[in-house]
N, C-alpha and C positions, 0 to 999 in steps of 0.2 A: 517660246520657252528654251531655255538653255538649257542643256543636257549636264548633268555634275557627277564625273567621276564613271569608271568602267560598271559595267552591270555586274553582280556578285553572280548572278544566275547564268551568264555568259561567261565567267571566270569559271565555272563548276562545269558548264559542256565543254570548253575546251580541254581543260584538265582530264574529264574522262574519255574525249575523242583520243587523247596522246595517248592514255592509257589502254584504250583498244587497238589502238595503231602500234603500240609495243607488244602488246599480247598477237597481233596477228605475224608481226614482224619475227617474234620469237619462235610460232610454230615455222613458218617457212626456213629459218636460221637452222633449224632443227632437221626438216625435211633435206633442206639441202645438204647439211653435214654428215646426215645418216645416210646419202646415195653417196657419196665420196669417201667416207672413213666408215664403214659399218660397224667393225668392232668396234668403235670408242661408244658410239651410240648404244649398243647394246649391251656394254661392261657397265655403262654410267645408268642405264633402265628409263631412258627418256624416250622411249618409241612405245611404250603401253599405252594402249586405247583410253585409260582415264586419264592419262596427262593431258592428251590430244583434246578431250572431251571437256577436261578441266580448263582449260586455256580458250577453246571456243564459247563456252559460256561465259568468263569473265567481259570476251569480247564483244560478245551480243547484247547481255547485260549494259555494259557501259556503253555501246553503242545506242539501246534503245533509251537507256536515262538521260545519254547527253544530248540527244536528238530533242527529247522533250522537254529538257531544262533550256535547251537553245532557242528551243521556239517559246518560251515562257520568257528568254532574255529579250527575244526581238521584239516582241510585245508591250514593251518597256517605252514609257513615254518619257521618262525624267533620266535616263541614266544611258550611256554612251554603249551603242550594242554591237562593236567592233568584234570582241572576242564569240559573244552570241551566231555572229554570221559566220564566223572560221568555224568555232566547235559544231555548228549544227552541219555545216556543209561536209565538214569532215565524217565526223556520223553518219549523216547518211551515205555516203558513199562506201565507208565500210559496212554500211548495213546489206546496201545493194552488192558487195563482194560476199560478205557471208549467204546472202538468197541465193545469187546464181552458182556461187560454190555448191551449195547444198542440192540445187537442181542438179547440175555438172554430174554429182556422186550420184544423184538418184539413178540418174537416166544411164549412167554407165553399168549398174548394176543391172 
C-alpha cells in the first residue's frame, strides 16, 4: 500500500511542538536578559510570576497535545509520517525538560 500525502495529525503535532519550543526559548531569553539587564526587565513588567506560569502552561499543554497527536499520526497506515515522528520527538524532549526542571526546582526548595 502506497502512502499518500503528509499526515495532518503529524503536521499538527509538529506545529504544536514548535509552539512549545518557542515558549521555552522565550522564557529562557527573558531570564538571560533579566540577568544582564535587570532594569529593562523590571520596567517592562516581564518578570512577574504569572507571566512565567502562563508561558509554562502554554508549553506543557502544547507538548502534551503535540505528543498525543504525533502518536496518532504515527499509527496512521495510509499517510507519510515524517512530521509525526519529528513532532513527537520534539514534544517528548520538551516534556522531559519541563519534568526534570520542575523536579530540580522542587529539590532546590
